[in-house]
TORGU-836968 format. One record per residue (C-alpha): residue in three letters; x, z, y. Coordinates in nm, 2 decimals. Layout:
BEGIN
+------+--------+--------+--------+
| code |     px |     pz |     py |
+------+--------+--------+--------+
|  ALA |      X |      Z |      Y |
...
+------+--------+--------+--------+
***
This chain:
BEGIN
+------+--------+--------+--------+
| code |     px |     pz |     py |
+------+--------+--------+--------+
|  MET |  -0.69 |   3.03 |   0.90 |
|  LYS |  -0.35 |   3.15 |   1.00 |
|  ARG |  -0.16 |   3.19 |   0.66 |
|  TRP |   0.02 |   3.57 |   0.65 |
|  TRP |   0.37 |   3.42 |   0.61 |
|  ALA |   0.31 |   3.20 |   0.95 |
|  VAL |   0.25 |   3.55 |   1.15 |
|  VAL |   0.62 |   3.71 |   1.03 |
|  ALA |   0.97 |   3.63 |   1.05 |
|  TYR |   1.20 |   3.66 |   0.77 |
|  VAL |   1.55 |   3.78 |   0.75 |
|  ILE |   1.72 |   3.66 |   0.39 |
|  VAL |   1.99 |   3.86 |   0.32 |
|  PRO |   2.14 |   3.76 |  -0.05 |
|  GLY |   2.35 |   3.89 |  -0.26 |
|  ILE |   2.72 |   3.78 |  -0.32 |
|  ASP |   2.77 |   3.43 |  -0.26 |
|  GLY |   2.44 |   3.36 |  -0.14 |
|  SER |   2.15 |   3.27 |  -0.32 |
|  ASP |   2.16 |   2.89 |  -0.48 |
|  GLY |   1.90 |   2.63 |  -0.46 |
|  GLN |   1.71 |   2.73 |  -0.74 |
|  HIS |   1.67 |   3.14 |  -0.67 |
|  TRP |   1.36 |   3.25 |  -0.58 |
|  GLN |   1.50 |   3.37 |  -0.17 |
|  THR |   1.62 |   2.98 |  -0.10 |
|  VAL |   1.26 |   2.81 |  -0.25 |
|  TRP |   1.09 |   3.12 |   0.00 |
|  GLU |   1.28 |   3.07 |   0.26 |
|  ARG |   1.25 |   2.62 |   0.25 |
|  GLN |   0.87 |   2.74 |   0.23 |
|  TRP |   0.87 |   2.93 |   0.53 |
|  GLY |   1.10 |   2.70 |   0.75 |
|  ALA |   1.18 |   2.81 |   1.07 |
|  SER |   1.02 |   3.16 |   1.03 |
|  ALA |   1.31 |   3.21 |   0.80 |
|  VAL |   1.67 |   3.31 |   0.88 |
|  ARG |   1.96 |   3.37 |   0.64 |
|  ILE |   2.25 |   3.60 |   0.67 |
|  SER |   2.55 |   3.43 |   0.74 |
|  PRO |   2.85 |   3.67 |   0.67 |
|  ALA |   3.21 |   3.56 |   0.64 |
|  SER |   3.31 |   3.75 |   0.34 |
|  TRP |   3.01 |   3.60 |   0.10 |
|  SER |   3.23 |   3.63 |  -0.18 |
|  ALA |   3.43 |   3.93 |  -0.10 |
|  PRO |   3.17 |   4.11 |   0.08 |
|  VAL |   3.28 |   4.34 |   0.37 |
|  LEU |   2.96 |   4.58 |   0.44 |
|  ASP |   3.04 |   4.61 |   0.82 |
|  ASP |   3.07 |   4.17 |   0.82 |
|  TRP |   2.71 |   4.22 |   0.65 |
|  VAL |   2.56 |   4.47 |   0.87 |
|  ASP |   2.69 |   4.22 |   1.12 |
|  ALA |   2.53 |   3.90 |   0.99 |
|  VAL |   2.24 |   4.11 |   0.94 |
|  GLN |   2.17 |   4.21 |   1.30 |
|  GLU |   2.29 |   3.86 |   1.42 |
|  ALA |   1.99 |   3.71 |   1.20 |
|  TYR |   1.73 |   4.01 |   1.32 |
|  ASP |   1.82 |   3.91 |   1.65 |
|  VAL |   1.74 |   3.53 |   1.56 |
|  ALA |   1.39 |   3.65 |   1.37 |
|  SER |   1.30 |   3.87 |   1.62 |
|  GLY |   1.31 |   3.58 |   1.88 |
|  ARG |   1.05 |   3.39 |   1.65 |
|  ASP |   0.78 |   3.64 |   1.62 |
|  SER |   0.75 |   4.03 |   1.68 |
|  ARG |   0.73 |   4.15 |   1.33 |
|  VAL |   1.04 |   4.11 |   1.10 |
|  VAL |   1.01 |   4.15 |   0.76 |
|  LEU |   1.40 |   4.19 |   0.54 |
|  VAL |   1.38 |   4.00 |   0.21 |
|  ALA |   1.69 |   4.15 |   0.01 |
|  HIS |   1.83 |   4.07 |  -0.32 |
|  SER |   2.15 |   4.24 |  -0.53 |
|  LEU |   2.38 |   4.33 |  -0.26 |
|  GLY |   2.17 |   4.23 |  -0.02 |
|  CYS |   1.97 |   4.51 |  -0.05 |
|  TRP |   2.26 |   4.74 |   0.01 |
|  ALA |   2.35 |   4.54 |   0.34 |
|  ALA |   2.02 |   4.61 |   0.42 |
|  SER |   1.95 |   4.92 |   0.38 |
|  ALA |   2.24 |   4.99 |   0.59 |
|  TRP |   2.17 |   4.83 |   0.87 |
|  LEU |   1.83 |   4.98 |   0.91 |
|  SER |   1.98 |   5.30 |   0.85 |
|  MET |   2.19 |   5.27 |   1.15 |
|  ASN |   1.91 |   5.08 |   1.37 |
|  PRO |   1.62 |   5.37 |   1.32 |
|  SER |   1.46 |   5.23 |   1.62 |
|  THR |   1.46 |   4.87 |   1.59 |
|  PRO |   1.13 |   4.77 |   1.50 |
|  THR |   1.09 |   4.62 |   1.12 |
|  GLY |   0.82 |   4.51 |   0.98 |
|  GLY |   0.91 |   4.61 |   0.61 |
|  ALA |   1.23 |   4.55 |   0.34 |
|  LEU |   1.15 |   4.41 |   0.01 |
|  LEU |   1.44 |   4.50 |  -0.16 |
|  VAL |   1.51 |   4.30 |  -0.51 |
|  ALA |   1.71 |   4.42 |  -0.80 |
|  PRO |   1.99 |   4.61 |  -0.57 |
|  PRO |   2.26 |   4.69 |  -0.83 |
|  ASP |   2.41 |   5.06 |  -0.90 |
|  PRO |   2.74 |   5.07 |  -0.69 |
|  HIS |   2.84 |   5.34 |  -0.96 |
|  GLY |   2.73 |   5.15 |  -1.24 |
|  PRO |   2.97 |   4.98 |  -1.50 |
|  ALA |   2.91 |   4.61 |  -1.40 |
|  PHE |   2.91 |   4.65 |  -1.02 |
|  PRO |   3.21 |   4.46 |  -0.84 |
|  ARG |   3.38 |   4.73 |  -0.75 |
|  GLU |   3.67 |   4.51 |  -0.66 |
|  ALA |   3.51 |   4.25 |  -0.48 |
|  ALA |   3.26 |   4.50 |  -0.29 |
|  ALA |   3.50 |   4.76 |  -0.23 |
|  THR |   3.32 |   4.89 |   0.10 |
|  PHE |   2.98 |   4.85 |  -0.02 |
|  VAL |   3.04 |   5.14 |  -0.32 |
|  GLU |   2.97 |   5.46 |  -0.09 |
|  VAL |   2.70 |   5.31 |   0.08 |
|  SER |   2.43 |   5.63 |   0.15 |
|  VAL |   2.08 |   5.64 |   0.02 |
|  GLN |   1.90 |   5.80 |   0.31 |
|  PRO |   1.50 |   5.72 |   0.36 |
|  LEU |   1.44 |   5.41 |   0.54 |
|  PRO |   1.26 |   5.36 |   0.88 |
|  CYS |   0.99 |   5.14 |   0.77 |
|  PRO |   0.76 |   5.01 |   0.49 |
|  ALA |   0.97 |   4.94 |   0.16 |
|  LEU |   0.96 |   4.82 |  -0.15 |
|  VAL |   1.20 |   4.86 |  -0.42 |
|  VAL |   1.13 |   4.58 |  -0.74 |
|  GLY |   1.40 |   4.64 |  -1.05 |
|  SER |   1.43 |   4.48 |  -1.42 |
|  THR |   1.43 |   4.66 |  -1.72 |
|  ASP |   1.68 |   4.48 |  -1.84 |
|  ASP |   1.91 |   4.42 |  -1.50 |
|  PRO |   2.29 |   4.39 |  -1.62 |
|  TYR |   2.36 |   4.57 |  -1.25 |
|  CYS |   2.14 |   4.85 |  -1.28 |
|  THR |   1.92 |   5.05 |  -1.49 |
|  PRO |   1.55 |   5.10 |  -1.43 |
|  GLU |   1.59 |   5.49 |  -1.35 |
|  ALA |   1.86 |   5.40 |  -1.12 |
|  ALA |   1.66 |   5.14 |  -0.91 |
|  ALA |   1.35 |   5.37 |  -0.91 |
|  GLY |   1.59 |   5.68 |  -0.76 |
|  PHE |   1.72 |   5.46 |  -0.52 |
|  ALA |   1.31 |   5.39 |  -0.37 |
|  ALA |   1.29 |   5.75 |  -0.39 |
|  ARG |   1.59 |   5.81 |  -0.19 |
|  TRP |   1.49 |   5.51 |   0.04 |
|  LYS |   1.12 |   5.61 |   0.04 |
|  ALA |   1.05 |   5.37 |  -0.06 |
|  ARG |   0.77 |   5.18 |  -0.33 |
|  TRP |   0.86 |   5.13 |  -0.71 |
|  HIS |   0.81 |   4.82 |  -0.89 |
|  PRO |   0.92 |   4.78 |  -1.20 |
|  ALA |   0.91 |   4.39 |  -1.30 |
|  GLY |   0.91 |   4.39 |  -1.64 |
|  ALA |   1.25 |   4.22 |  -1.84 |
|  CYS |   1.38 |   3.96 |  -1.58 |
|  GLY |   1.76 |   4.00 |  -1.56 |
|  HIS |   1.87 |   4.00 |  -1.26 |
|  ILE |   1.55 |   3.86 |  -1.06 |
|  ASN |   1.76 |   3.54 |  -1.01 |
|  SER |   1.79 |   3.23 |  -1.04 |
|  ALA |   1.96 |   3.25 |  -1.43 |
|  SER |   1.60 |   3.47 |  -1.49 |
|  GLY |   1.43 |   3.14 |  -1.45 |
|  LEU |   1.17 |   3.27 |  -1.20 |
|  GLY |   1.15 |   2.94 |  -0.95 |
|  ALA |   0.90 |   3.04 |  -0.65 |
|  TRP |   0.83 |   3.34 |  -0.84 |
|  GLN |   0.45 |   3.42 |  -0.75 |
|  HIS |   0.43 |   3.78 |  -0.86 |
|  GLY |   0.73 |   3.81 |  -0.59 |
|  ARG |   0.54 |   3.71 |  -0.32 |
|  GLU |   0.26 |   3.90 |  -0.44 |
|  LEU |   0.45 |   4.19 |  -0.40 |
|  LEU |   0.58 |   4.10 |  -0.06 |
|  ASP |   0.21 |   4.05 |   0.04 |
|  SER |   0.13 |   4.40 |  -0.04 |
|  LEU |   0.40 |   4.54 |   0.17 |
|  THR |   0.33 |   4.26 |   0.46 |
|  GLN |  -0.06 |   4.35 |   0.51 |
+------+--------+--------+--------+
***
């Protein structure tokens, strides 16, 4: 029996500085092996939107060469890079987008200086199935703002409970619930 993750290629789109070794994105990437491609922007620490969107394109090109069905798996600032890329490439075949813990560009904790080019990213309906996952106690985004992004992206909204920023500091490890959410998006 073929497992669902063996027939999909994944583009991993982390937030600022990438995801560390304990982050669920990195754990999943290791599990997926060659089926996963992580973006590699030159501006990890001082993000430039155009650089990140180009990095998503490069990763997508590699992933689509591995499988015809590509799903974006984004976290934090990576959600905005993924949504910008999707908006710029509406006819590019994309099997879905999992957008986890998008930060609120107008919220008080958003890193405006470090990520100035991300502040005015527009929120437009996405051209593929999408699921936004947020936390009730995310310091970078209220659940109301995250639900609003989901509505404007025409994505499903899933409140994940009190999980902080849904990163390695949250102690989620392989984040099984997230894998189940991804499964619901990709099947």
